[in-house]
Backbone bond lengths (Angstrom), bond angles and torsions (degrees), N, CA, C in turn:
res aa  C-N    CA-C-N  psi(-1)  N-CA   C-N-CA  omega(-1)  CA-C   N-CA-C  phi
1 M - - - 1.475 - - 1.528 111.50 -
2 E 1.321 115.86 159.14 1.413 120.74 178.35 1.528 110.48 -86.84
3 R 1.318 116.01 143.19 1.484 121.50 -179.97 1.533 112.19 -53.83
4 A 1.316 116.57 -47.56 1.485 118.65 -173.51 1.544 110.11 -63.06
5 A 1.318 116.18 -38.51 1.457 118.89 -179.09 1.511 111.16 -64.37
6 V 1.348 117.05 -42.89 1.459 119.90 177.98 1.521 111.77 -65.09
7 V 1.326 116.35 -49.92 1.477 121.00 -178.05 1.528 110.33 -58.35
8 D 1.332 117.45 -50.57 1.463 119.12 -179.10 1.511 113.27 -64.74
9 G 1.336 113.49 -40.20 1.483 118.11 -179.51 1.518 111.92 -64.08
10 V 1.328 115.85 -48.29 1.475 120.88 179.93 1.531 109.88 -63.94
11 K 1.332 117.06 -40.00 1.475 120.61 178.35 1.519 111.65 -56.43
12 G 1.341 114.66 -46.23 1.473 118.98 -177.93 1.529 111.34 -64.59
13 Q 1.339 116.56 -43.17 1.477 119.70 179.93 1.523 111.73 -68.87
14 A 1.311 117.60 -38.52 1.469 122.03 -179.58 1.543 109.46 -68.89
15 E 1.310 118.38 -33.47 1.483 120.33 175.72 1.533 109.50 -66.15
16 W 1.290 116.59 -40.75 1.465 120.77 174.92 1.544 110.55 -57.96
17 W 1.313 114.55 -46.67 1.482 118.89 -178.56 1.532 111.67 -62.66
18 L 1.323 116.76 -42.37 1.438 119.42 177.89 1.510 111.90 -63.07
19 D 1.338 115.94 -39.17 1.471 119.93 177.24 1.552 109.94 -60.48
20 E 1.341 116.48 -43.76 1.442 119.39 178.53 1.509 113.63 -62.23
21 R 1.333 115.82 -43.55 1.477 119.56 -178.83 1.544 110.23 -69.54
22 L 1.294 116.44 -33.85 1.521 122.51 177.04 1.515 108.27 -63.82
23 K 1.322 118.24 -42.05 1.484 120.87 176.27 1.525 110.23 -58.67
24 K 1.322 117.87 -44.08 1.452 120.91 179.40 1.514 111.46 -59.88
25 I 1.338 116.50 -42.55 1.448 120.42 -178.63 1.523 109.46 -65.46
26 K 1.357 117.71 -43.71 1.465 121.68 -177.67 1.509 112.00 -66.41
27 Q 1.341 116.43 -30.82 1.477 120.02 -177.58 1.533 111.46 -85.62
28 E 1.304 117.69 -12.45 1.471 120.51 -173.77 1.525 110.75 -69.57
29 K 1.322 114.67 145.45 1.449 120.93 175.76 1.521 107.56 -118.31
30 H 1.381 115.31 140.47 1.473 115.24 -176.39 1.509 113.19 -66.92
31 D 1.324 117.74 -18.99 1.479 118.17 -179.04 1.542 112.36 -80.40
32 T 1.340 117.49 -0.73 1.447 120.05 174.85 1.516 111.55 -82.59
33 M 1.324 118.16 -13.76 1.450 122.12 -177.81 1.529 108.26 -106.15
34 E 1.307 115.81 134.82 1.453 120.92 -178.98 1.521 109.60 -126.94
35 V 1.345 113.18 154.20 1.464 120.53 174.00 1.506 107.81 -86.51
36 N 1.348 115.71 132.50 1.470 120.70 167.98 1.534 104.86 -78.01
37 P 1.345 116.87 108.24 1.499 118.24 -170.43 1.530 113.61 -69.33
38 F 1.296 117.09 -16.41 1.478 120.46 177.63 1.523 110.18 -85.21
39 M 1.338 116.12 -41.06 1.476 120.37 -173.48 1.543 110.26 -83.78
40 A 1.310 118.29 -31.36 1.482 120.04 -171.83 1.518 112.84 -57.91
41 P 1.332 122.21 -45.30 1.462 120.32 179.34 1.525 112.20 -63.64
42 L 1.335 115.83 -32.98 1.481 118.70 178.98 1.519 108.93 -69.97
43 I 1.347 118.27 -41.43 1.470 120.25 177.80 1.503 110.62 -61.36
44 S 1.352 116.14 -45.41 1.446 121.04 -178.64 1.535 111.11 -58.26
45 A 1.349 114.40 -43.66 1.483 117.90 179.41 1.511 112.14 -67.30
46 L 1.349 113.90 -41.61 1.500 120.02 -177.45 1.506 111.02 -63.29
47 H 1.338 118.01 -43.39 1.444 122.21 -175.02 1.514 113.28 -94.25
48 G 1.327 116.78 -1.92 1.487 119.11 178.09 1.513 113.99 70.99
49 H 1.318 117.95 27.63 1.457 120.73 176.73 1.535 109.01 -62.07
50 T 1.307 114.89 131.19 1.498 119.48 -178.72 1.499 111.60 -99.37
51 N 1.348 119.05 -11.96 1.437 120.10 178.95 1.551 108.07 -154.57
52 F 1.338 114.74 171.75 1.462 118.88 -173.56 1.532 111.90 -70.55
53 I 1.355 117.44 -27.75 1.449 119.28 178.63 1.533 110.81 -61.71
54 E 1.342 116.12 -39.81 1.469 118.32 177.45 1.508 112.58 -63.70
55 L 1.341 115.78 -40.78 1.444 120.66 175.69 1.521 110.61 -62.52
56 A 1.325 116.06 -44.94 1.480 121.86 178.86 1.551 111.86 -56.54
57 D 1.340 114.61 -43.12 1.468 118.92 177.69 1.519 111.47 -61.07
58 F 1.286 116.86 -41.34 1.462 122.71 -179.72 1.527 108.69 -65.36
59 L 1.369 116.76 -49.07 1.444 119.60 -177.09 1.527 111.78 -67.14
60 L 1.340 116.45 -34.83 1.446 120.64 178.22 1.538 110.64 -62.26
61 G 1.305 116.04 -42.79 1.465 121.52 179.21 1.555 109.46 -60.06
62 G 1.326 115.21 -45.53 1.469 120.17 179.44 1.505 110.85 -65.10
63 H 1.321 116.06 -38.98 1.498 120.99 -178.17 1.502 111.49 -57.54
64 F 1.310 116.27 -40.65 1.508 118.99 -177.10 1.537 112.01 -93.90
65 A 1.321 118.13 -16.04 1.467 121.16 -168.70 1.515 110.13 -61.60
66 I 1.325 117.79 -44.99 1.482 120.39 -174.73 1.536 109.79 -64.25
67 G 1.341 115.80 -44.66 1.452 119.50 177.81 1.489 113.49 -61.51
68 H 1.370 117.02 -41.30 1.467 120.46 176.51 1.534 111.10 -61.00
69 A 1.361 114.85 -45.77 1.472 117.97 -175.64 1.535 110.27 -65.33
70 T 1.332 116.94 -42.96 1.447 121.08 177.75 1.505 111.67 -61.65
71 G 1.344 114.69 -45.54 1.477 119.60 179.31 1.521 112.27 -63.19
72 F 1.345 116.90 -36.16 1.457 118.00 -179.56 1.501 110.77 -70.41
73 G 1.347 117.31 -38.46 1.462 119.39 175.33 1.495 111.76 -56.21
74 K 1.369 116.29 -41.74 1.467 120.54 178.87 1.527 110.54 -67.98
75 L 1.320 117.31 -33.80 1.463 120.59 179.72 1.533 109.38 -61.46
76 I 1.340 116.54 -44.61 1.466 118.98 179.45 1.550 110.59 -68.47
77 D 1.326 115.15 -48.72 1.432 121.97 -172.13 1.494 115.19 -72.70
78 E 1.337 117.57 -43.57 1.448 122.69 -173.86 1.510 115.33 -98.93
79 K 1.307 117.62 -18.07 1.474 120.24 -175.59 1.535 113.13 -117.26
80 I 1.360 116.70 -59.01 1.434 119.41 -171.62 1.536 112.01 -70.21
81 L 1.324 118.69 -46.14 1.430 120.64 -179.85 1.547 113.32 -61.21
82 P 1.317 119.25 -54.22 1.475 118.98 179.61 1.509 115.60 -71.56
83 R 1.343 116.81 -38.83 1.485 119.47 -171.90 1.519 112.60 -87.34
84 V 1.302 118.91 -25.45 1.474 122.19 -177.55 1.540 108.13 -103.50
85 F 1.312 118.48 -42.55 1.468 120.39 -174.79 1.510 112.78 -104.46
86 G 1.325 117.21 2.99 1.435 120.85 171.64 1.526 117.15 69.93
87 T 1.298 117.26 22.81 1.456 120.70 176.94 1.566 109.74 -73.19
88 T 1.292 115.43 162.19 1.462 119.67 171.16 1.553 107.30 -100.82
89 K 1.319 115.74 111.89 1.438 120.70 176.49 1.529 108.95 -75.38
90 L 1.336 115.62 126.13 1.458 119.67 -176.96 1.506 112.34 -84.06
91 D 1.325 115.22 69.78 1.465 122.67 176.22 1.500 106.47 -81.46
92 K 1.329 115.40 -177.75 1.488 120.00 -176.44 1.537 111.17 -58.78
93 A 1.341 117.79 -42.20 1.453 119.88 -177.83 1.525 111.73 -64.60
94 N 1.332 117.20 -39.34 1.490 119.22 -179.67 1.502 113.21 -77.72
95 R 1.308 119.09 -14.32 1.460 121.03 176.53 1.539 111.91 -87.63
96 R 1.333 114.77 -23.55 1.457 119.93 -172.01 1.550 110.50 -61.39
97 D 1.341 113.73 136.43 1.484 120.62 175.26 1.498 112.68 57.54
98 S 1.327 117.51 37.73 1.476 120.81 179.06 1.506 108.04 -144.19
99 I 1.328 114.29 175.21 1.496 119.81 178.70 1.502 111.16 -64.38
100 F 1.333 117.54 -19.72 1.466 121.48 -178.12 1.532 113.18 -69.95
101 Q 1.324 115.89 -7.36 1.472 118.65 175.35 1.538 111.15 -74.74
102 R 1.324 116.28 -18.75 1.470 119.44 178.63 1.538 109.85 -66.37
103 S 1.326 114.51 142.70 1.490 119.82 -172.65 1.519 112.85 -63.59
104 C 1.322 119.10 -26.15 1.443 119.66 177.76 1.515 114.19 -64.80
105 F 1.316 117.25 -15.39 1.447 121.39 177.80 1.548 113.82 -94.60
106 D 1.315 116.60 3.00 1.465 120.92 -174.42 1.534 111.37 -57.42
107 N 1.343 117.20 -34.81 1.456 119.24 -178.32 1.514 112.93 -95.26
108 I 1.294 118.97 12.10 1.442 122.42 170.56 1.526 107.38 -92.66
109 D 1.340 116.10 123.00 1.473 120.13 -173.89 1.543 114.06 -99.14
110 H 1.333 114.69 -31.85 1.492 118.16 -175.02 1.529 109.03 -142.73
111 V 1.332 113.61 156.03 1.466 120.18 159.96 1.497 106.11 -106.00
112 V 1.324 115.49 126.08 1.459 121.27 179.76 1.527 108.99 -99.76
113 H 1.344 116.54 126.89 1.428 122.99 -177.42 1.544 108.17 -106.98
114 K 1.317 116.97 111.23 1.473 118.94 178.22 1.498 111.93 -154.86
115 N 1.287 116.75 139.82 1.486 124.89 179.51 1.549 112.04 53.73
116 G 1.326 113.26 38.90 1.434 118.03 177.29 1.524 117.00 75.25
117 Q 1.338 116.02 9.51 1.460 121.56 -179.37 1.541 108.62 -125.67
118 D 1.333 112.12 153.90 1.493 119.19 176.07 1.533 107.95 -114.59
119 T 1.313 114.99 131.76 1.430 121.80 -179.30 1.516 110.66 -126.18
120 L 1.318 116.57 140.67 1.487 120.71 177.80 1.511 109.91 -82.86
121 L 1.319 115.88 135.72 1.471 121.57 -178.14 1.515 110.87 -122.49
122 S 1.319 116.04 126.87 1.449 124.00 169.02 1.513 107.14 -109.04
123 L 1.367 114.47 111.47 1.473 118.69 -172.78 1.528 110.49 -100.06
124 K 1.307 115.86 129.55 1.478 123.56 177.84 1.535 109.21 -118.04
125 A 1.328 114.97 151.81 1.458 118.08 -177.38 1.515 113.72 -75.22
126 S 1.337 116.36 -43.38 1.503 116.82 -172.80 1.513 109.02 -152.65
127 K 1.306 114.15 -178.86 1.472 118.75 -179.15 1.526 112.25 -69.44
128 W 1.344 119.15 -17.01 1.444 121.82 -178.68 1.554 112.60 -93.28
129 T 1.296 117.06 -2.98 1.489 118.54 -170.08 1.508 114.28 -64.22
130 I 1.333 117.92 -31.60 1.476 119.99 -175.39 1.507 110.15 -101.17
131 Q 1.334 117.51 129.15 1.435 123.38 173.90 1.505 109.79 -99.23
132 L 1.321 117.56 174.18 1.473 122.10 -172.87 1.514 111.93 -56.59
133 G 1.352 116.52 -53.80 1.481 119.46 -178.47 1.504 112.61 -59.39
134 Q 1.339 115.35 -38.72 1.504 120.76 179.41 1.538 109.76 -64.30
135 A 1.315 114.76 -41.94 1.494 118.73 -177.62 1.541 109.43 -62.62
136 V 1.297 118.16 -44.50 1.481 121.37 178.25 1.529 110.24 -62.29
137 E 1.313 118.65 -41.82 1.447 122.14 -179.15 1.507 110.39 -68.39
138 L 1.334 117.91 -39.79 1.474 120.89 176.81 1.509 109.56 -62.35
139 N 1.348 117.08 -42.67 1.469 118.89 179.58 1.517 110.45 -59.27
140 K 1.303 117.34 -42.62 1.477 121.71 179.17 1.540 111.40 -63.66
141 S 1.380 114.98 -44.49 1.465 117.78 -179.13 1.515 111.81 -64.57
142 F 1.361 115.79 -41.48 1.464 119.94 -179.01 1.541 111.23 -67.73
143 K 1.354 115.78 -32.06 1.452 118.35 176.19 1.545 110.16 -65.42
144 D 1.344 115.81 -40.97 1.463 120.95 177.05 1.531 111.14 -60.27
145 I 1.336 114.79 -40.39 1.472 119.29 178.83 1.530 110.08 -65.74
146 R 1.358 117.94 -42.53 1.450 120.13 176.99 1.498 110.46 -63.63
147 D 1.321 118.31 -39.23 1.480 120.27 -179.86 1.538 109.45 -62.42
148 L 1.304 117.07 -39.22 1.470 121.39 177.81 1.547 111.56 -65.63
149 F 1.340 115.20 -36.75 1.461 119.84 176.74 1.519 110.46 -65.26
150 Q 1.334 115.56 -46.03 1.464 119.70 179.82 1.538 111.84 -65.50
151 A 1.338 116.54 -24.27 1.449 120.50 177.30 1.510 110.89 -88.56
152 H 1.331 117.54 6.56 1.455 122.61 178.43 1.522 113.56 63.68
153 E 1.347 116.85 32.42 1.448 119.65 177.31 1.546 111.87 -94.26
154 H 1.291 116.47 -8.59 1.498 120.77 171.35 1.560 105.54 -158.26
155 G 1.357 112.89 169.01 1.468 116.20 -175.38 1.522 115.52 -111.84
156 Y 1.317 116.87 17.87 1.484 121.12 179.97 1.508 112.04 -85.16
157 D 1.352 115.09 105.54 1.458 120.79 -173.00 1.510 116.33 -88.22
158 E 1.355 116.62 5.37 1.439 120.34 -179.44 1.506 111.69 -156.71
159 V 1.334 116.62 143.42 1.439 122.90 168.00 1.532 107.12 -112.72
160 V 1.321 116.45 128.81 1.464 122.23 172.47 1.511 107.08 -107.17
161 I 1.343 116.33 126.48 1.445 120.94 170.56 1.506 107.33 -110.44
162 A 1.340 116.59 127.02 1.470 118.35 -166.07 1.517 112.19 -142.34
163 T 1.308 115.85 151.92 1.468 122.77 168.32 1.515 107.89 -114.25
164 F 1.334 117.58 144.12 1.434 118.78 -175.14 1.524 113.69 -89.02
165 Y 1.348 118.43 -0.23 1.453 120.70 166.03 1.506 110.38 -146.95
166 G 1.330 117.42 160.51 1.436 122.33 -174.03 1.502 110.79 104.54
167 T 1.335 116.89 -177.82 1.456 123.29 177.46 1.533 108.94 -129.13
168 A 1.326 115.44 151.13 1.466 120.40 -174.09 1.533 111.98 -57.51
169 D 1.365 115.84 -38.91 1.465 116.69 -176.57 1.513 113.96 -70.91
170 K 1.366 117.20 -12.54 1.463 121.30 177.23 1.545 114.06 -97.59
171 L 1.336 115.93 -3.07 1.469 118.40 178.46 1.513 109.08 -68.09
172 T 1.305 115.59 151.87 1.474 119.69 176.24 1.540 108.91 -68.67
173 D 1.308 114.84 165.27 1.487 119.96 -179.40 1.512 110.60 -68.60
174 K 1.350 118.67 -10.61 1.477 119.90 177.80 1.504 113.33 -61.85
175 Y 1.343 114.80 -30.96 1.478 118.13 178.60 1.516 111.40 -68.71
176 R 1.348 116.69 -37.50 1.450 119.80 175.79 1.532 110.34 -68.59
177 L 1.319 115.75 -34.47 1.448 119.87 178.01 1.517 111.91 -62.60
178 V 1.355 116.85 -34.00 1.458 121.18 176.36 1.558 108.73 -60.00
179 Q 1.305 116.07 -37.53 1.451 120.00 179.03 1.548 113.07 -77.78
180 G 1.343 114.17 -7.69 1.459 116.88 -178.94 1.485 114.20 95.05
181 I 1.306 118.15 10.18 1.456 123.50 177.64 1.534 107.96 -90.88
182 S 1.304 117.44 106.67 1.483 122.35 -174.29 1.509 108.91 -118.22
183 F 1.313 116.60 125.75 1.467 123.46 177.68 1.547 109.46 -105.99
184 G 1.280 117.17 131.65 1.482 118.92 176.37 1.500 110.40 78.27
185 A 1.341 115.17 -109.06 1.465 121.75 -172.24 1.534 111.37 -61.97
186 N 1.321 114.97 144.87 1.463 122.01 178.68 1.548 108.60 -83.48
187 H 1.331 115.26 107.90 1.464 119.34 -179.71 1.542 114.41 -99.40
188 D 1.332 114.08 8.19 1.501 120.47 176.08 1.539 109.22 54.79
189 V 1.360 114.97 55.62 1.456 119.41 177.93 1.545 109.08 -112.11
190 H 1.312 114.34 162.88 1.494 122.55 -176.63 1.525 108.36 -103.67
191 D 1.338 114.77 142.15 1.465 121.42 179.37 1.540 107.99 -74.11
192 L 1.334 113.28 109.73 1.503 119.07 -179.33 1.521 111.50 -118.94
193 Q 1.312 116.72 21.88 1.484 119.60 -175.49 1.530 111.74 -63.72
194 D 1.332 116.60 -19.93 1.454 118.26 178.43 1.542 111.73 -87.79
195 Y 1.306 117.62 -3.41 1.444 120.72 -176.45 1.572 113.22 -127.00
196 V 1.290 117.21 -28.57 1.482 120.83 -177.42 1.529 110.19 -112.31
197 T 1.326 113.65 125.08 1.482 120.19 178.97 1.527 109.51 -112.37
198 V 1.304 116.56 138.10 1.464 121.81 177.40 1.523 109.77 -106.74
199 L 1.328 115.18 126.34 1.475 122.22 178.36 1.517 108.63 -126.83
200 A 1.354 115.57 145.21 1.450 119.99 178.44 1.537 111.03 -140.32
201 G 1.319 113.05 143.03 1.473 119.85 172.86 1.527 113.42 53.90
202 Q 1.315 116.80 -125.60 1.460 122.85 -174.80 1.551 111.53 -55.69
203 Q 1.357 115.93 -38.32 1.459 119.66 179.13 1.515 112.08 -59.71
204 F 1.359 114.28 -42.59 1.473 119.90 178.69 1.507 111.71 -62.38
205 W 1.353 117.59 -51.87 1.448 120.77 -177.11 1.522 112.85 -64.11
206 S 1.384 115.51 -37.72 1.486 118.22 177.18 1.499 110.39 -64.04
207 W 1.331 118.22 -41.20 1.479 121.99 177.74 1.521 110.15 -62.97
208 L 1.349 117.29 -45.47 1.436 122.55 -175.46 1.537 111.40 -65.46
209 G 1.318 116.12 -44.13 1.468 120.65 -175.76 1.504 114.81 -96.55
210 D 1.333 117.53 -2.62 1.485 122.36 -178.59 1.505 113.45 58.73
211 H 1.355 115.48 33.97 1.474 119.78 176.50 1.533 107.65 -157.60
212 D 1.317 114.45 139.76 1.476 119.91 -177.01 1.549 112.44 -63.73
213 D 1.308 118.40 -22.03 1.454 122.59 -178.18 1.518 113.58 -94.27
214 T 1.309 118.11 9.54 1.473 119.27 -173.58 1.519 111.24 -57.17
215 Q 1.347 118.14 -43.31 1.452 119.22 -178.52 1.557 112.22 -61.81
216 L 1.337 114.78 -32.88 1.473 118.92 178.39 1.513 109.42 -70.68
217 W 1.293 119.82 -34.74 1.476 122.58 176.03 1.543 110.19 -64.53
218 V 1.353 114.98 -40.12 1.452 119.00 178.07 1.524 110.64 -62.54
219 M 1.321 114.62 -44.80 1.493 118.89 178.50 1.540 111.31 -63.52
220 E 1.317 116.91 -36.18 1.470 119.63 179.50 1.508 109.03 -66.42
221 G 1.334 118.75 -37.77 1.436 120.17 175.28 1.506 113.27 -65.64
222 I 1.297 117.01 -38.80 1.481 120.22 177.36 1.499 111.73 -64.24
223 Q 1.314 117.24 -42.84 1.452 122.08 178.74 1.551 110.42 -65.75
224 G 1.328 115.38 -37.23 1.448 118.60 175.35 1.507 113.76 -61.27
225 A 1.346 115.56 -37.70 1.466 119.30 178.59 1.500 110.37 -67.91
226 I 1.349 117.70 -38.63 1.462 120.65 177.91 1.520 111.45 -60.44
227 E 1.335 116.24 -43.35 1.459 119.74 179.36 1.513 111.49 -64.90
228 A 1.346 116.82 -38.51 1.458 121.12 -177.66 1.531 110.72 -68.55
229 K 1.322 117.65 -25.11 1.465 122.59 -176.73 1.499 112.46 -106.29
230 R 1.342 116.84 17.56 1.460 118.84 -172.84 1.519 115.73 -55.77
231 E 1.385 117.43 -40.67 1.431 120.20 179.90 1.498 112.01 -66.88
232 E 1.335 117.29 -45.84 1.458 120.06 178.82 1.512 111.91 -63.46
233 L 1.321 118.32 -34.17 1.448 121.92 178.90 1.547 110.92 -67.08
234 R 1.335 115.13 -36.49 1.491 117.77 177.24 1.516 110.68 -63.36
235 E 1.324 113.74 -40.77 1.509 119.59 178.22 1.523 108.77 -61.38
236 A 1.316 116.02 -45.65 1.481 119.50 179.23 1.510 113.28 -60.17
237 Q 1.309 116.27 -38.73 1.481 118.92 178.87 1.514 110.86 -66.01
238 S 1.343 117.42 -34.69 1.460 119.86 174.97 1.542 111.84 -67.48
239 L 1.339 115.56 -38.31 1.454 119.76 178.17 1.535 109.93 -65.88
240 L 1.278 116.29 -38.71 1.498 120.25 179.52 1.516 110.46 -64.81
241 T 1.338 115.91 -40.76 1.468 118.91 178.00 1.541 110.84 -62.04
242 E 1.340 114.87 -42.70 1.498 118.60 -179.36 1.555 108.85 -70.22
243 F 1.305 117.77 -34.70 1.465 123.06 176.62 1.538 107.43 -58.93
244 R 1.313 115.98 -49.86 1.464 121.56 -177.50 1.517 109.74 -60.43
245 N 1.351 115.76 -47.94 1.507 121.34 -176.47 1.521 109.79 -63.34
246 S 1.366 116.32 -42.30 1.460 120.20 -179.83 1.550 110.83 -63.78
247 F 1.333 114.37 -41.66 1.464 119.70 177.17 1.530 110.20 -61.32
248 A 1.318 116.50 -45.93 1.464 120.84 -178.83 1.541 110.88 -63.99
249 R 1.317 117.11 -36.55 1.468 120.76 179.98 1.548 111.16 -61.44
250 R 1.327 115.57 -32.29 1.481 117.78 179.58 1.527 111.42 -60.65
251 Y 1.327 116.30 -25.70 1.493 118.96 -176.36 1.537 111.52 -107.96
252 A 1.306 116.58 8.45 1.476 120.13 -176.62 1.551 111.77 -57.11
253 E 1.315 116.79 -37.50 1.458 120.13 -176.87 1.524 113.22 -65.32
254 F 1.331 116.28 -14.55 1.472 119.04 -179.14 1.519 111.98 -99.13
255 I 1.344 117.21 10.55 1.471 121.92 -177.79 1.527 107.12 -121.57
256 D 1.332 115.15 127.86 1.482 117.37 -177.81 1.509 111.01 -84.79
257 A 1.305 116.25 -179.78 1.467 122.80 -173.78 1.543 111.60 -62.08
258 N 1.315 118.29 -22.62 1.462 122.08 177.75 1.501 113.21 -91.82
259 G 1.318 116.46 4.94 1.445 120.59 179.07 1.516 115.01 81.90
260 V 1.311 116.00 10.76 1.499 120.09 179.80 1.522 108.36 -80.04
261 I 1.314 115.10 129.24 1.484 121.31 -176.76 1.556 108.96 -92.03
262 D 1.309 116.07 131.34 1.435 121.15 179.21 1.536 106.94 -93.45
263 W 1.305 116.20 90.57 1.486 121.43 -175.99 1.516 113.77 -64.61
264 A 1.333 115.41 -33.59 1.467 118.70 178.18 1.526 112.71 -63.89
265 E 1.344 116.16 -38.87 1.456 118.58 178.77 1.521 111.22 -72.04
266 I 1.331 118.89 -34.48 1.487 122.71 172.70 1.502 108.99 -60.60
267 L 1.351 117.77 -43.51 1.445 121.64 177.23 1.489 113.49 -57.35
268 K 1.372 115.61 -48.24 1.431 119.74 179.99 1.538 112.66 -66.05
269 A 1.324 116.07 -36.51 1.442 119.35 178.83 1.512 111.99 -66.71
270 T 1.346 115.72 -32.90 1.451 121.18 -179.37 1.532 113.50 -81.32
271 N 1.342 116.00 -42.78 1.455 120.80 -173.25 1.503 114.46 -101.45
272 G 1.337 116.64 -12.91 1.451 120.94 -172.32 1.520 109.34 88.29
273 G 1.324 115.51 152.94 1.483 117.68 -179.68 1.505 111.07 130.10
């Protein structure tokens, strides 16, 4: 792919993502976030928070972090891959009335079209995404897919399982288990090294974009989106500051003049008693 196409495409999709996250921040109400009265004093002690504002900053970050991470995964999976790199996202519509309705294809997310060939892609977020049971199930599913290929029921001669950040040498052994490489314990897996390829980070982006600098082009597009949204982002940061302060004000009555937090009273206010 050409650098300009990737940079501009990613920039447009990342701007959309920022707009969506900004909407979430603007719609948020401070009363939707609560303090876990048992965990909060432990967190404060662990992180050395000296006042409730510091704790509020920490909790606020956690409050939004899961949504941001989920949204970013969708940005890569549902927007950047199909709209910038031209993959076919195997959503419900694209699975209908095709071989992809078979359960063994449930963990195939995209068909990647490059150099005149189509490759099946199973996209994972990070090295920790696959657990032992999932790895064994993936191995079984991918064997079934290979069996169908060998029976000439489809023409996909490779499955790529990939993470969009990290390096292959840092992936857990569960990714090797998916290929059928089992060390020590017998996990009853099939050798799929001739059919399943594992890619991580730069290797994945280079393969996807057919250029070693593809990941840098993606980052350039993300940075371009940040610059384009600079004013809106400043507004969001002000909203987050007010959100934090409003949240902290809810608990002001439980903090004495010396800044000492009465955790027992917060517990009773939260749980009753």
